[in-house]
MARPAFI-750172 format. One record per residue (C-alpha): residue number from 1; x, y, z. Coordinates in Angstrom, 3 decimals, always signed. Each point is the difference from the previous one (the first is absolute). Layout:
BEGIN
{k->NUM | px->X | py->Y | pz->Z}
...
//
This chain:
BEGIN
{k->1 | px->+27.896 | py->+8.241 | pz->+1.185}
{k->2 | px->-0.305 | py->-1.797 | pz->-3.346}
{k->3 | px->-3.586 | py->-0.462 | pz->-0.983}
{k->4 | px->+0.049 | py->-3.807 | pz->+0.092}
{k->5 | px->+1.568 | py->-0.031 | pz->+3.457}
{k->6 | px->-2.704 | py->+2.454 | pz->+1.245}
{k->7 | px->-2.604 | py->-2.125 | pz->-1.524}
{k->8 | px->+1.082 | py->-3.153 | pz->+2.143}
{k->9 | px->+0.327 | py->+2.100 | pz->+2.876}
{k->10 | px->-3.395 | py->+1.185 | pz->-0.167}
{k->11 | px->-1.333 | py->-3.347 | pz->-0.613}
{k->12 | px->+1.637 | py->-1.264 | pz->+3.025}
{k->13 | px->-1.277 | py->+2.597 | pz->+2.068}
{k->14 | px->-3.448 | py->-0.802 | pz->-1.182}
{k->15 | px->+0.459 | py->-3.570 | pz->+0.886}
{k->16 | px->+0.953 | py->+0.971 | pz->+3.346}
{k->17 | px->-2.923 | py->+1.762 | pz->+0.978}
{k->18 | px->-2.712 | py->-2.010 | pz->+1.633}
{k->19 | px->-3.351 | py->-0.583 | pz->-2.118}
{k->20 | px->-2.777 | py->+2.389 | pz->+0.661}
{k->21 | px->-3.009 | py->-1.532 | pz->+1.836}
{k->22 | px->-3.106 | py->-0.332 | pz->-2.105}
{k->23 | px->-2.722 | py->+2.582 | pz->+0.394}
{k->24 | px->-1.784 | py->-0.235 | pz->+3.388}
{k->25 | px->-2.759 | py->-2.447 | pz->+0.290}
{k->26 | px->-3.569 | py->+1.288 | pz->+0.373}
{k->27 | px->-2.933 | py->-1.240 | pz->+2.037}
{k->28 | px->-3.675 | py->+0.920 | pz->+0.209}
{k->29 | px->-1.030 | py->-0.148 | pz->+3.646}
{k->30 | px->-3.819 | py->-0.247 | pz->+0.147}
{k->31 | px->-2.160 | py->+1.105 | pz->+2.629}
{k->32 | px->-1.143 | py->-3.057 | pz->+2.233}
{k->33 | px->-3.683 | py->-0.828 | pz->-0.675}
{k->34 | px->-0.593 | py->-1.514 | pz->+3.347}
{k->35 | px->+1.700 | py->-0.390 | pz->+3.269}
{k->36 | px->+3.374 | py->-1.721 | pz->+0.326}
{k->37 | px->+0.739 | py->-2.373 | pz->+3.074}
{k->38 | px->+3.777 | py->-0.084 | pz->+0.748}
{k->39 | px->+0.814 | py->-3.606 | pz->+0.760}
{k->40 | px->+2.693 | py->-0.679 | pz->-2.685}
{k->41 | px->-1.997 | py->-2.164 | pz->-2.234}
{k->42 | px->-1.244 | py->+2.427 | pz->-2.888}
{k->43 | px->-3.068 | py->-1.845 | pz->-0.415}
{k->44 | px->-2.531 | py->+2.926 | pz->+0.591}
{k->45 | px->-2.204 | py->+0.769 | pz->-2.822}
{k->46 | px->+1.549 | py->+3.346 | pz->-0.532}
{k->47 | px->+3.351 | py->-1.439 | pz->-0.992}
{k->48 | px->-1.599 | py->-1.898 | pz->-2.928}
{k->49 | px->-0.417 | py->+3.432 | pz->-1.528}
{k->50 | px->+3.762 | py->+0.984 | pz->+0.510}
{k->51 | px->+2.360 | py->-1.104 | pz->-2.866}
{k->52 | px->+3.476 | py->-1.590 | pz->+0.771}
{k->53 | px->+3.179 | py->+2.066 | pz->-0.644}
{k->54 | px->+2.514 | py->-1.384 | pz->-2.619}
{k->55 | px->+2.122 | py->-2.646 | pz->+1.626}
{k->56 | px->+2.958 | py->+1.157 | pz->+1.836}
{k->57 | px->+3.256 | py->-0.016 | pz->-1.734}
{k->58 | px->+3.708 | py->+0.505 | pz->+1.122}
{k->59 | px->+0.622 | py->+3.290 | pz->+1.419}
{k->60 | px->+2.539 | py->+0.824 | pz->-2.775}
{k->61 | px->-2.446 | py->-0.913 | pz->-2.671}
{k->62 | px->-1.425 | py->-2.657 | pz->-2.387}
{k->63 | px->+3.535 | py->-0.844 | pz->-1.470}
{k->64 | px->+0.862 | py->-1.482 | pz->+3.326}
{k->65 | px->-1.275 | py->-3.682 | pz->+0.784}
{k->66 | px->-3.601 | py->-0.247 | pz->+0.613}
{k->67 | px->-0.794 | py->-0.470 | pz->+3.695}
{k->68 | px->-0.354 | py->-3.508 | pz->+1.296}
{k->69 | px->-3.492 | py->+0.522 | pz->+1.412}
{k->70 | px->-2.843 | py->+2.098 | pz->-0.906}
{k->71 | px->-0.860 | py->+3.186 | pz->+1.806}
{k->72 | px->-2.850 | py->+2.567 | pz->-0.767}
{k->73 | px->-2.406 | py->+2.545 | pz->+1.585}
{k->74 | px->-3.362 | py->+1.457 | pz->-0.104}
{k->75 | px->-1.152 | py->+3.427 | pz->+1.399}
{k->76 | px->-3.384 | py->+1.586 | pz->+0.886}
{k->77 | px->-0.957 | py->+3.150 | pz->+1.721}
{k->78 | px->-3.063 | py->+1.692 | pz->+1.966}
{k->79 | px->-0.570 | py->+2.985 | pz->+1.957}
{k->80 | px->+2.054 | py->-1.421 | pz->+2.960}
{k->81 | px->+2.890 | py->-2.047 | pz->-1.486}
{k->82 | px->+2.354 | py->-1.269 | pz->-2.569}
{k->83 | px->-0.349 | py->-3.680 | pz->-0.071}
{k->84 | px->+3.225 | py->-2.164 | pz->-1.514}
{k->85 | px->-0.423 | py->-3.867 | pz->-0.348}
{k->86 | px->+2.919 | py->-1.980 | pz->-1.082}
{k->87 | px->+0.549 | py->-3.490 | pz->-0.995}
{k->88 | px->+3.478 | py->-1.677 | pz->+0.428}
{k->89 | px->+0.641 | py->-3.624 | pz->-1.273}
{k->90 | px->+2.320 | py->-1.677 | pz->+2.287}
{k->91 | px->+0.722 | py->-3.751 | pz->+0.168}
{k->92 | px->+1.624 | py->+0.643 | pz->+3.440}
{k->93 | px->-1.646 | py->+2.649 | pz->+2.039}
{k->94 | px->+2.525 | py->+1.100 | pz->+2.681}
{k->95 | px->+0.213 | py->+3.027 | pz->+2.398}
{k->96 | px->+1.987 | py->+0.469 | pz->+3.131}
{k->97 | px->-0.375 | py->+3.745 | pz->+1.056}
{k->98 | px->-2.762 | py->+0.789 | pz->+2.625}
{k->99 | px->+0.752 | py->+3.368 | pz->+1.281}
{k->100 | px->-1.599 | py->+3.078 | pz->-1.504}
{k->101 | px->+2.471 | py->+2.260 | pz->-1.952}
{k->102 | px->+2.662 | py->-2.796 | pz->-0.391}
{k->103 | px->+1.813 | py->+0.227 | pz->-3.213}
{k->104 | px->-2.698 | py->-2.231 | pz->-1.565}
{k->105 | px->+1.951 | py->-0.650 | pz->-3.414}
{k->106 | px->+2.428 | py->-2.304 | pz->+1.920}
{k->107 | px->-2.910 | py->-2.138 | pz->-0.291}
{k->108 | px->-1.800 | py->-0.748 | pz->-3.313}
{k->109 | px->-2.415 | py->+2.944 | pz->-0.128}
{k->110 | px->-2.507 | py->+2.286 | pz->-1.841}
{k->111 | px->+0.475 | py->+3.618 | pz->-0.308}
{k->112 | px->-2.107 | py->+2.931 | pz->-0.683}
{k->113 | px->+1.439 | py->+3.572 | pz->-1.259}
{k->114 | px->-2.430 | py->+2.963 | pz->-0.137}
{k->115 | px->+0.755 | py->+3.565 | pz->-1.255}
{k->116 | px->-3.320 | py->+1.882 | pz->-0.080}
{k->117 | px->+1.578 | py->+3.230 | pz->-1.274}
{k->118 | px->+1.669 | py->-1.770 | pz->-3.070}
{k->119 | px->+3.198 | py->+2.149 | pz->+0.407}
{k->120 | px->+2.360 | py->-2.392 | pz->+1.643}
{k->121 | px->-0.371 | py->+1.735 | pz->+3.399}
{k->122 | px->-1.686 | py->-0.826 | pz->+3.049}
{k->123 | px->-0.796 | py->-3.819 | pz->-0.653}
{k->124 | px->-1.011 | py->-2.854 | pz->+2.129}
{k->125 | px->+1.209 | py->-3.658 | pz->+0.409}
{k->126 | px->-1.587 | py->-3.113 | pz->+1.534}
{k->127 | px->+1.476 | py->-3.636 | pz->+0.132}
{k->128 | px->-1.665 | py->-2.972 | pz->+1.375}
{k->129 | px->+0.878 | py->-3.676 | pz->+0.252}
{k->130 | px->-2.090 | py->-3.130 | pz->+0.058}
{k->131 | px->-0.266 | py->+0.270 | pz->+3.850}
{k->132 | px->-1.884 | py->+3.434 | pz->-0.598}
{k->133 | px->+2.876 | py->+1.747 | pz->+1.642}
{k->134 | px->+0.418 | py->+3.513 | pz->-1.422}
{k->135 | px->+2.344 | py->+2.756 | pz->-0.479}
{k->136 | px->-1.003 | py->+3.676 | pz->-0.896}
{k->137 | px->+2.196 | py->+2.819 | pz->-0.719}
{k->138 | px->-0.127 | py->+3.357 | pz->-1.597}
{k->139 | px->+2.751 | py->+1.779 | pz->-2.167}
{k->140 | px->+0.045 | py->+3.721 | pz->-1.044}
{k->141 | px->+2.089 | py->-0.846 | pz->-2.864}
{k->142 | px->+2.070 | py->-2.788 | pz->-1.526}
{k->143 | px->+2.918 | py->-1.521 | pz->+1.798}
{k->144 | px->+2.357 | py->+0.983 | pz->-3.079}
{k->145 | px->-0.967 | py->+3.941 | pz->+0.957}
{k->146 | px->+0.722 | py->-0.137 | pz->+3.627}
{k->147 | px->-3.473 | py->-1.432 | pz->+1.135}
{k->148 | px->-0.227 | py->-1.863 | pz->+3.333}
{k->149 | px->-2.763 | py->-2.410 | pz->+0.981}
{k->150 | px->-2.037 | py->+1.072 | pz->+2.633}
{k->151 | px->-1.055 | py->-3.214 | pz->+1.938}
{k->152 | px->-1.888 | py->+1.849 | pz->+2.524}
{k->153 | px->-2.780 | py->+0.381 | pz->-2.379}
{k->154 | px->-2.882 | py->-2.320 | pz->+0.686}
{k->155 | px->-3.008 | py->-0.723 | pz->-2.307}
{k->156 | px->-3.040 | py->+0.941 | pz->+2.321}
{k->157 | px->-2.901 | py->-1.959 | pz->-1.155}
{k->158 | px->+1.790 | py->-2.520 | pz->-2.139}
{k->159 | px->-1.435 | py->-3.446 | pz->-0.101}
{k->160 | px->+1.722 | py->-3.005 | pz->-1.678}
{k->161 | px->-0.329 | py->-3.891 | pz->-0.221}
{k->162 | px->+1.748 | py->-2.810 | pz->-1.251}
{k->163 | px->-1.356 | py->-3.362 | pz->-1.294}
{k->164 | px->+2.231 | py->-2.838 | pz->-0.437}
{k->165 | px->-1.099 | py->-2.676 | pz->-2.582}
{k->166 | px->+2.002 | py->-2.755 | pz->+1.446}
{k->167 | px->+2.102 | py->-0.313 | pz->+3.244}
{k->168 | px->+2.148 | py->+2.813 | pz->+1.347}
{k->169 | px->+3.587 | py->-0.926 | pz->+0.893}
{k->170 | px->-0.284 | py->-3.691 | pz->-0.629}
{k->171 | px->+2.306 | py->-1.519 | pz->-2.556}
{k->172 | px->-1.484 | py->-3.438 | pz->+0.053}
{k->173 | px->-2.502 | py->+1.149 | pz->-2.709}
{k->174 | px->-0.802 | py->+2.017 | pz->-2.910}
{k->175 | px->-1.963 | py->+3.264 | pz->+0.379}
{k->176 | px->-1.842 | py->+1.965 | pz->-2.681}
{k->177 | px->+0.766 | py->+3.513 | pz->+1.006}
{k->178 | px->-1.342 | py->+2.620 | pz->+2.226}
{k->179 | px->-2.415 | py->+3.178 | pz->-0.454}
{k->180 | px->-0.057 | py->+3.329 | pz->+1.716}
{k->181 | px->-2.596 | py->+2.547 | pz->+0.350}
{k->182 | px->+0.607 | py->+3.685 | pz->+1.233}
{k->183 | px->-2.181 | py->+2.966 | pz->+0.723}
{k->184 | px->+1.593 | py->+3.391 | pz->+0.159}
{k->185 | px->-2.078 | py->+2.695 | pz->+1.209}
{k->186 | px->+0.112 | py->+3.301 | pz->-1.904}
{k->187 | px->+0.698 | py->+1.783 | pz->+3.456}
{k->188 | px->+3.162 | py->-2.213 | pz->+0.657}
{k->189 | px->+2.387 | py->+2.361 | pz->-1.706}
{k->190 | px->-0.970 | py->+3.358 | pz->+1.596}
{k->191 | px->+2.641 | py->+0.090 | pz->+2.471}
{k->192 | px->+2.725 | py->+0.108 | pz->-2.551}
{k->193 | px->-1.408 | py->+1.603 | pz->-3.213}
{k->194 | px->-3.093 | py->+1.742 | pz->-1.287}
{k->195 | px->-1.951 | py->-3.194 | pz->-1.506}
{k->196 | px->-3.554 | py->+0.046 | pz->-0.530}
{k->197 | px->-2.342 | py->-2.540 | pz->-1.490}
{k->198 | px->+0.533 | py->-0.074 | pz->-3.629}
{k->199 | px->-2.799 | py->+1.258 | pz->-2.633}
{k->200 | px->-1.001 | py->-2.060 | pz->-2.800}
{k->201 | px->+2.612 | py->+0.241 | pz->-2.711}
{k->202 | px->+2.887 | py->+0.937 | pz->+2.439}
{k->203 | px->+2.961 | py->-2.250 | pz->-0.158}
{k->204 | px->+2.608 | py->-0.843 | pz->+2.756}
{k->205 | px->+3.454 | py->-1.497 | pz->-0.887}
{k->206 | px->+0.285 | py->-3.463 | pz->+1.651}
{k->207 | px->+2.264 | py->-3.092 | pz->-0.221}
{k->208 | px->-0.050 | py->-3.447 | pz->+1.572}
{k->209 | px->+2.791 | py->-2.271 | pz->+0.768}
{k->210 | px->+0.652 | py->-3.538 | pz->+1.129}
{k->211 | px->+3.191 | py->-1.063 | pz->+1.480}
{k->212 | px->+0.823 | py->-3.635 | pz->-0.385}
{k->213 | px->+2.625 | py->-2.094 | pz->+1.521}
{k->214 | px->+1.125 | py->-3.445 | pz->-0.877}
{k->215 | px->-0.572 | py->-2.106 | pz->+2.767}
{k->216 | px->+0.744 | py->-3.753 | pz->+0.658}
{k->217 | px->-1.571 | py->-2.650 | pz->+2.434}
{k->218 | px->+2.002 | py->-0.941 | pz->+3.303}
{k->219 | px->-2.284 | py->-2.766 | pz->+1.530}
{k->220 | px->-3.465 | py->+1.598 | pz->+0.005}
{k->221 | px->+1.505 | py->+3.431 | pz->+0.253}
{k->222 | px->+1.032 | py->+2.526 | pz->-2.722}
{k->223 | px->+3.120 | py->+1.981 | pz->-0.316}
{k->224 | px->+1.567 | py->+2.322 | pz->-2.688}
{k->225 | px->+2.351 | py->-1.433 | pz->-2.225}
{k->226 | px->+3.459 | py->+1.211 | pz->+0.892}
{k->227 | px->+1.585 | py->+2.537 | pz->-2.324}
{k->228 | px->-3.128 | py->+0.415 | pz->-2.241}
{k->229 | px->-1.180 | py->+3.641 | pz->-0.307}
{k->230 | px->-3.860 | py->+0.778 | pz->+0.021}
{k->231 | px->-1.957 | py->+0.361 | pz->-3.168}
{k->232 | px->-1.874 | py->+3.480 | pz->-0.341}
{k->233 | px->-3.284 | py->-0.252 | pz->-2.039}
{k->234 | px->-2.214 | py->+3.023 | pz->-0.740}
{k->235 | px->-3.055 | py->+1.146 | pz->-1.712}
{k->236 | px->+1.646 | py->+2.935 | pz->-1.974}
{k->237 | px->+3.725 | py->-0.743 | pz->-0.635}
{k->238 | px->+2.541 | py->+2.439 | pz->+1.253}
{k->239 | px->+2.865 | py->-0.591 | pz->-2.153}
{k->240 | px->+2.476 | py->-0.260 | pz->+2.839}
{k->241 | px->-0.184 | py->-2.161 | pz->+3.365}
{k->242 | px->-1.604 | py->+3.119 | pz->+1.839}
{k->243 | px->-3.643 | py->+0.281 | pz->+0.970}
{k->244 | px->+0.894 | py->+3.750 | pz->+0.725}
{k->245 | px->-0.222 | py->+1.370 | pz->-3.321}
{k->246 | px->-3.608 | py->+1.527 | pz->+0.013}
{k->247 | px->-0.021 | py->+1.295 | pz->-3.400}
{k->248 | px->+0.062 | py->-3.869 | pz->-1.320}
{k->249 | px->-3.005 | py->-0.811 | pz->+2.140}
{k->250 | px->-3.619 | py->-0.943 | pz->-1.541}
{k->251 | px->-2.898 | py->+2.337 | pz->-0.381}
{k->252 | px->-3.087 | py->-0.947 | pz->+1.763}
{k->253 | px->-3.121 | py->+1.994 | pz->-1.167}
{k->254 | px->-3.000 | py->+0.060 | pz->+2.152}
{k->255 | px->-3.575 | py->-0.415 | pz->-1.750}
{k->256 | px->-3.534 | py->-0.624 | pz->+0.856}
{k->257 | px->-1.176 | py->-3.542 | pz->+0.442}
{k->258 | px->-1.480 | py->-0.479 | pz->-3.456}
{k->259 | px->+3.057 | py->+1.245 | pz->-1.910}
{k->260 | px->+2.134 | py->-2.399 | pz->-1.846}
//
């Protein structure tokens, strides 16, 4: 092959490759200095010591359009639990699913992905909507490697709460958003993987996702805009529209309360 033709072929191949995602994001998860009440409001004194994550970006990365609404997360830990608090700005808070283990991302939702081992195996997923309806599942490996979701897994001792700043499912007004609190007991994972409470300095791989549908008012009710796909906004971008690429999840390091 002539040298010039080979050059153009290689250039075309390079352009055809999807861009690599940026390095995984990192978060320092401090030990909770005091008790946390799980009521969805994120107003306990302990939360004031926890920094926010960076705002979520499109799942494919920052080169995609910026999310229409801000999403961010805080985390804390203690002897008993991992605590996750999320803030979702949303002018029209909407949810329909009320049955546990429904496919929650058919509503607007918030999702947590946990890989304690950090090797992309034996990871856990939890999804929640603004009605505080949850879906918990376990995967021994990603779908792309033949993994199958285990929907029979339940999170023993999980506590969740949602607070709506506005009115849920009322299209006649404008809302400010919703917040979520979750407490995952360290003992919750033992039925599927050898997971123990992390020691200070250890890290887990985690990611967080928000699925957001475009909705419109039909009288006082909301409905999805026909033909519009969902948006996928995440903490640590994946580079592809697929949350099940654990090697692109972020790193969360657990540290004592006073460490910054």
